N, C-alpha and C positions, 0 to 999 in steps of 0.2 A: 572416472564417470560423474560418482561426487562431488567434485571440484568443479565440471563443466557443468553441473546445476546447480552450484552454489551461485555461479555468474550466468547463467539461464536469466533469469530477473533483469539483469542489470544491462544485458546484452541485450534484451526486447527496448529497455528502454531507450537506449543507444539509440536502436535505429528506428524510433518513434520519434527521437529528437531530430536524427540527421534526414531522413525522407523527405519531409516539408522544407529542409533547409536547402537540398540540393543544388535547385534550378538556381538558388543564389549563389551559392559559393560559389556553383560552375558561371557566373556570369548569365545566366540565359535568361531567369527569371524578373516578373516583375518585383521594384523594389519598395520594400515595405512588408511587412509581418498582414496576413489576412486571419478571419477567423481561425477558419480547420489548421492554418500553420499552428497557431498560436493554441487550440485547443490539444494538439498531437504533443507541440513542447511541453507546455505544463505535466501532460500525463506521463510525459516520457521521462522528466526530470524527477517525477515522484517516484517513477517504478527503478529509477537507478537507486533514488535515496534510499526508499524503504530495502531494497534488492541488496545494497551494500550496508547497511545499518544492523537491519534484523536478521542478513543472511539467510534470510527466503529460502528454501527449495519447494516449488511449487509442486514436480513430481511426485517427490515422497511426501509431501504433504500430502497434494489429491487422495495418494491409494492408502495412509497410512491413518487419514482423520476418519472419524464414523461419519455417514450419509446425513445425517439427520445437521450436523456441526457443517457441513458443507449446503447443504443447504440452506441453512440461518445467513452463513456469507453472503450469496447469491440473492437470498430479499435483502438482505440489508443493501447490499450494491446496487439491487435495482433500484431501491426506493430514495438511496444516496444520490445517482443517477435522474431519477424523475424530479426531485425535488433542485439538483443543481439545473435541468431543463428546464422547470416551470420560473426558476427564480433568474434564468436568462432570458424568459421570454419575455418577464415585468421590466426589466432593466434595459434590457437592453435593444436598441432600436430593429424592427420588424423588416428585412428585409424589400418586403412587397407591402405598402398601405394604397389602397386602393382610393383615388380621387374621385370625383364624380362622374369624369368622362375614362378612369383608369387610369389613366398618367397624360400630366398636364405640359406645356410648351410653355418658354418663357423669352422676352425677347432679347436679344442679344445679337453678337458678330463676332463674326470668325474667317480669319484668312487662313487656308492652308493649301495642301500639293495632292492633285489625286490624279489616278491614274487613269487619263481621259479614257485610253484605248491601252491596250497590250505593247507598254514597254515605251508609252508617252504619255509623259503627263504635263500638269496643266497645273498653273496656279489661280486661285478661287478666291472669291469674298461673298460669304453670305451671310444675308440680314436676317432677323424678324424680329417684328415689331408689335406693337399692341395686343394685347390676351394670343401671342402666339401667332400670328397671320405675317405673311409674308410680303403683304402691301395691305398698308390700311394708310390709307390719304391723310396727311396732317393738316391741309386745310383743302375747305369744302367750295366748290369752284357754281353750285347750282346745276350741274351736270348730272343724268341719267347714270342709277352704278348698278353693275354687274358685280353678283357677289359668284365668286368658283371657288370651288370645296371639293377635296379628295384627300387622297392620304398621300404617303412618301415619293408618287408619281410627282405631285402637287407640292409637297414640301420640299421636293427634289435640292438635296446638298451637295451636288454632284458638278452644278453649274455654279458661276456668280450670278446674282439677282440683278436683272435685264438679259440674264442670257435663257430661262426658262421658258417654256414654250408658250404660254401666255403673254410672255413679254413682246411675242411676235403679233398679239391680239393688241395689244396696246398698243403697237405703234400704228398699226392698219386702224383702229376707232379712236382716236385721238380726244373727240370728241365725249367719249365716255370714263368713268371712274370704276377703276377695279379695287376688289378688297377679295382678297386670296388669302385662302386657309388650306394646308395642307398638314393633315399629321400622322407621322411614321408608324406605321403598324395599323392604323386606324380603322375599323370598320362600319360601317351601313349607320350603326345605330348611332357611333360616338359622335359621327360627322351631322347626323339630324341633329345630337343633343348642344350642337355648336352652335346650326344655323338655328336651333330653337334660340338658344340665349343670346342671339345677334342681330338676326333679321331684323328684330324692329330697330334697334341702332341700325344699321345699314341701311333699307326701304330699300331693298335692291327692283331695279326692273325687270330683268333679269338673272337665272342662275346658274351656272353650268357645273354642271356634278361627274366627275372624275369617277369612271366605278375601276376596280379592278376583279380579275377573274376570283382573287382568294375572301374576296368581301362576300361571297357564299360559308367560307369558311369561319369567318373573323364571328358573321352573325349569328352562327346555329353549335353549340359548346360541344356537341358528338362529333361534330365535324370538324371540330376545332380541335378537340382533342385527339381525335381518330389522325390527325396529322402533327403529331408529337413527332419526334422530337424538335422539326423545322418549324412549329409555329410560335409566337410570341408567348414566352414565358413570365405573364404578366398577368392580373387582374384584370378581366374587362368583363363591361356589362354588356347584360345578353337581355334580348325580349320575350318572356317567359309569360306565357297565359297575360297577355297584355299588360304585365307588369315589368320591370326593369332588377335583374337580381346581376351579383357582382360574384363572378367564376373564377377558379385558376383553372386551366386550361389543363392542365400538367398530372402525372401519377398519382396515387397517393395526394388526392387536394383535402382532403381531411387531415389526415396526419403533417401533413406542413404548417396547418395551420392553428393545429395544436401543441405541436412539440418543433424548440427552437431548435434542437441539435440536429433531431430528423430532416428539417426543411434546409440548413445548412449543406448538411449533407447528399439532399438529392440534388441540391442545388450545383455542386461540382460533376453530379451524374449529367445531370438536364444538360450544362457546359459541354460537356466532354463527348456526349453522345453527339449534339447538335455540330460541334468542330469538327469530327471524326466527318461525318454524312459532308456535310459542306467541302471538306477537304477533298474527299471522293469524288464530287461532282464537279470541283474545279479539275483532277485533274483528267476528267472524262470530257472536259470542255462545256459544262453544263452549268446551268444557274440552278437557284433553290425555287426560280421562277415559273416550273412546268406547273400547271395545274389540271392537266389532261386530267390523271387520276382522282381528284375530284369526283368530276363527273360518272364515273363506276361505283361512287362508294351507295351504300341504300338512304344514307340520310340525307345525300342532297336534293331528292322533292322537299321534301320539309324544309333546307336550309331553302329552296326557292322562294318558298309560298312565306316565311318569315322576312326575308328579303323586299317581297312584295308586299306585305304590310309597313313593313317600314318606310319606302320610297312613296306609299300611299298615304304615310304622316308627312312625309318631306312634301307632298302634292298639299296635304290641305293646308300646310301652312304658311305657304308661297302663296296660294289661293291661284288663280288667273294668267297670271304673270307667267313668260314661258321658262318651259326647265329643258337645258340638250344636256341630252347624257350617253355619255363615251367609253368605251374597255380601254384603256391605254397598255396591260397588260396581255394583253392575247388576243386572241381570235373572238368577232362579236359573235358568240353562238346563240343558239333559240333559247337557253335560259334565260342569256340577257334581253333579248327581242322582248322576251315576255315579263321582263320583272320592269322595263322600260313602257311599255305601251300599258302595264296596268294601271301606269301612276301617269297616264296620258304624259308623257314627257317626247319631247323631238328626239329621237333615236338616230346619232354620230354611229354609223355601222362599220366604215370602213378606216378608221384609223391605227386600230391595234393590227389588223389583216394587212392595208399596207405598209406596217411598220416590217411584220414579217416578209412579207415579199418581198422589200429591201434586202433584210438580209440575209436572205435565199439567194439573194443575186450578188453577194459578196461582198455587201457595205456593212462599217462595224458602226452599230448604232448604239452600243451600250456598253458602260465602263465596266475598264476589266475586271473580269472575278465576279460582277455582280450582274443583277438582271435590269437597273433602271437606265434608262436613257441618259447617254451621254452628250457635249454639244450639241452633234451634229442628230443625236436620235431627239433632242428637243426641236432644232429644229427644221427637221423635218417635220411631227409634229404640229409643231406651231403651224409652218405653212400651209398645212392643210386643214387645219382648222379654218384659218382664214378665206381661205380657197371655199370653203364652205360655206361659210358665216357671208361672203361678198356674191357669192351667187342665191344665197337666200335673200339676199336684200338688206343687209346687218343683223348684227343680233337682237337689236332692239330696233324694230323696223317704225318709218317716223310716222 
């Protein structure tokens, strides 16, 4: 028994080294070593060296050592860990540092293959221009300008440039210049901040506002926190008491900000929890874009009121020029109608509903294992919007 105890600490250290490396050793993990792996490897190697060199017998030591000595060791260990934690927090870059919008997008071009529908792949080329915009005309021709703002349904990285839903508006209304911004995971406040920063440069004659059902979640911290772990795990700006605050909608928010080690370990838990639920949803043939339960939350009423306030700010910034509002993510609800009308916007109430009706009839309009529109989904949404504006007499009536 004593011989086994002699090697207990080296054995524990060996496990600490092997466990974080088993995926790499088996050829199933990502190349390279992350912080969590490095942390375990260093402490594991130290445990092996100390155990073999000093022949420490932890069980015998624990039961034969006076309690005051055990308490001293515990206190010293805690203090050392705190010092290491604080030091790492000062010298190693944080995982999340909030920017003005929460997170930014840069110009760039990417060619890739996506699974447009189950079992069918398409090669696409996606490019983003100045300020992260999907459209930012290089040359000005003096024609009226239209600003389109939305989230990932507008950023839409699943079709090539020229295949997005707004490309159909560009083809139909060639006398207009389109400026398009879509922010992955953005809520109404972030989109308003982009509009506020760029509207004086663009001077649009009309604005098209692409809304999403999860914007209510993104606009109100308590509702955003309630949807963990399927929410966005990043610092986000929220409108509170008519001021902007940056908060992290995750459990142990303050601890993550204070403790470097706790934040890294909790990030591992966040990722695994989200991946597990997403995998279960995919196995059930669902996507994470099922927002029906949000409406049942006790926080929904406050989220709607905050959204109304934000859209009124949009109206104030745009002035009397027309703003067109539609929900791309789901059915047009009573809440959507209320927030749209509160800002005196033109409510296009059929896009999400018609897409859902087409899907119920058997058409596949979304990317495999994802809730965003695929090529056909963008095509149908674009044609529906063209039909709406043609019937209206144009985006900007002459």
